[in-house]
Residue, then its C-alpha position, 0 to 999 in steps of 0.5 A: m098623912q103621907k101617900d103610899l107611893g108604892l101603891v101610887l106607882r103600881e096604879a100608874v104602871a097599870k094605867s100605862n098599859m106597858s108590861i112590867t118586863g118592858i118597863c124594866d128593860q128600858l130601865k135596865k133593871e130586874r123585874s123584882w126591883l120594880y115589884y120591890q118599889f111597889r111594896r115600898k111606902n116611901i120611894p125616892i123622888e129620883i126613882l119616881v121620875m125615872i119610872g115616870a119618864v118611861i111610862r110617860h106619867d107625871f107624878t107631880d099631882d101625887v107627890p107634892e115635893l115634885k112640884r117644888i122641884s119642878s118649879a125650882k128647876s124652871f128657874s135654873d139654866s134652861n141650856n143645861d143639857t146634863y140629862g139630854k141627848n148630848n150627855a154621853e158626848f159631853w162626858k166623853t169629851k170632858y174625859y178625854t180633855l182631862l186625860e190629856d191634861h193629866l198626861a201633860l202634867m205627868k210629863q212636866q213632873n217626870p220628864i225622864q220617865s216620859s222619854g221612855k228611859k228608866p231613871g238611874k240607868t245610862t246606856p253607853r251612848d248616854s255616858g259619852s264613851 
């Protein structure tokens, strides 16, 4: 029989001695969202992990799937900092790099438009008169 994860979550939050408001502020969620999670029997693992990180609770004893995920994650590349402190800087750099590549490609495909001149119109200096 599967555990009622809403009840497990409620008990973990109560043991954490953190206020519902404090937890929700850190998660950038409404209090009603957390109360909704308490009423659910099945909660997505991502939500449990997210709340567990805030309340500093490990749900691996309560949810067997988390044990499989955490053991599989230990075999993955330990240098992957997707969820670490450098996440924002990584994505910002990636965005700017892609943006610059995109603009360079657009200039290659449309050289007339990239020079600021409108196609099909010539000025008296351009016509040779």
